[in-house]
C-alpha positions in Angstrom: -30.0 74.9 185.5 -26.8 74.2 184.3 -25.6 70.8 183.5 -22.5 70.0 185.1 -21.5 67.1 182.4 -21.4 67.0 178.5 -24.5 65.1 177.7 -23.2 61.9 175.4 -25.9 62.3 172.5 -24.7 60.8 168.6 -23.6 64.6 167.8 -20.9 64.5 170.8 -20.0 61.3 169.7 -19.6 62.0 166.4 -17.9 65.3 167.4 -15.0 63.5 169.5 -14.5 61.1 166.9 -13.6 63.6 164.5 -11.3 65.3 166.4 -13.3 68.5 166.9 -12.8 71.3 169.5 -15.7 72.5 171.1 -17.3 73.8 174.1 -20.4 72.9 175.7 -23.7 75.5 176.7 -27.0 74.7 178.4 -29.7 76.6 178.9 -33.0 76.8 179.7 -35.0 75.2 176.4 -38.5 77.0 175.7 -40.6 75.0 173.5 -41.0 76.7 170.5 -38.0 79.6 171.6 -35.9 78.5 168.6 -33.1 80.5 168.2 -34.1 83.7 169.8 -34.5 82.0 172.9 -31.0 80.0 172.6 -29.3 83.3 171.8 -31.1 85.3 174.9 -30.2 82.6 177.2 -26.3 82.2 176.6 -25.8 86.3 175.8 -25.0 85.7 172.2 -25.9 87.0 168.8 -28.6 84.8 167.2 -26.8 85.1 163.5 -24.0 83.4 165.1 -26.4 80.4 166.7 -27.1 77.8 164.1 -30.2 76.3 163.1 -30.1 72.7 162.0 -33.1 72.1 159.8 -34.6 68.9 158.1 -36.1 69.7 154.6 -37.2 67.1 151.9 -37.3 67.3 148.1 -39.6 66.2 145.7 -39.0 62.6 146.2 -39.4 62.5 149.5 -35.6 62.4 150.2 -34.4 64.3 153.0 -31.7 66.9 153.5 -29.7 69.1 155.8 -29.7 72.6 155.6 -27.9 75.0 157.7 -28.6 78.7 158.7 -28.5 81.8 160.9 -30.9 82.0 163.4 -32.3 85.4 162.6 -32.3 84.3 159.0 -34.7 82.2 156.8 -34.4 79.3 153.9 -35.6 80.5 150.4 -37.0 76.8 149.6 -37.4 78.4 146.1 -33.7 79.5 145.9 -32.6 76.6 147.6 -34.2 73.9 144.8 -33.3 76.2 142.5 -29.5 76.5 143.3 -29.1 72.2 144.1 -30.9 71.4 140.7 -34.4 70.0 143.1 -37.9 70.5 141.5 -39.4 71.5 145.3 -37.9 71.7 148.8 -40.0 71.9 151.8 -40.0 71.4 155.6 -40.5 68.2 156.8 -43.0 67.2 159.4 -41.5 67.2 162.8 -42.2 63.2 162.6 -40.2 62.9 159.3 -37.4 65.1 160.9 -37.3 63.0 163.9 -36.8 59.7 161.9 -34.2 60.8 159.7 -32.3 62.8 162.2 -33.1 61.0 165.1 -33.1 63.9 167.3 -36.3 65.6 168.4 -37.3 68.7 167.0 -35.8 71.8 169.2 -32.6 69.2 169.7 -31.5 68.5 166.1 -27.9 68.2 165.6 -26.3 67.9 162.0 -23.6 65.7 163.8 -24.0 62.4 164.3 -27.4 61.7 162.4 -30.0 58.2 162.3 -30.0 58.5 158.6 -27.0 60.0 156.3 -27.9 62.5 154.8 -26.9 66.1 152.0 -26.1 69.0 154.1 -26.7 72.6 152.8 -25.1 75.5 154.5 -25.7 79.3 154.0 -22.3 80.4 152.7 -22.0 83.3 155.1 -21.9 80.9 158.2 -18.3 80.4 157.4 -17.5 84.1 157.8 -18.3 83.7 161.6 -15.0 83.2 163.6 -17.2 81.2 166.1 -21.1 79.3 166.0 -23.4 77.8 167.9 -25.2 74.7 166.6 -27.3 72.1 168.2 -25.3 69.5 170.3 -28.5 66.8 170.2 -30.3 67.9 172.9 -33.1 70.4 173.8 -31.6 73.3 175.6 -27.8 72.6 174.8 -25.8 74.6 172.1 -22.0 73.6 171.4 -19.8 76.7 170.3 -16.8 75.8 167.5 -14.9 76.9 164.5 -17.2 77.1 161.3 -14.1 75.3 159.3 -14.6 72.4 161.7 -18.3 72.0 160.6 -17.2 72.3 157.0 -14.6 69.7 157.7 -16.5 67.2 159.4 -20.1 67.6 157.2 -18.8 68.7 154.2 -21.7 70.7 153.1 -22.2 71.9 149.8 -22.3 76.3 150.3 -25.5 77.6 148.9 -26.9 81.3 149.2 -30.3 80.7 150.0 -30.8 83.2 153.1 -33.8 85.8 153.2 
């Protein structure tokens, strides 16, 4: 069932405050379905669906990694590229604590804690991206240049 109104999430508040033009896309959420399900439900290429991953470094400091939905992050390459000893995914409780969002509804916008953001460089080559709007079953589409303007991520090449 499609939502008729934009959910008011911290991500949507942050996008509006930054003057980011975006479109709303609701879909039927499936637990564990990830970007495969959202791409299928919205009839878009999974490569353009950007996942927001909450990870942590060797000191347990949280960080955000943005990656194409159809690709994985090489944590070894990420650590090497940004000068860390190691990077690993946060457990769901840690991800929620740092981001303020439920796993499956994590947005890089409007996070509870300020975290460094790392973005796969090739995301910027896309004309339009679909990224979580802060709720399960809800993505927003926007120009990737807006993502760079608002989040100021460090661009990396860590996909595999």
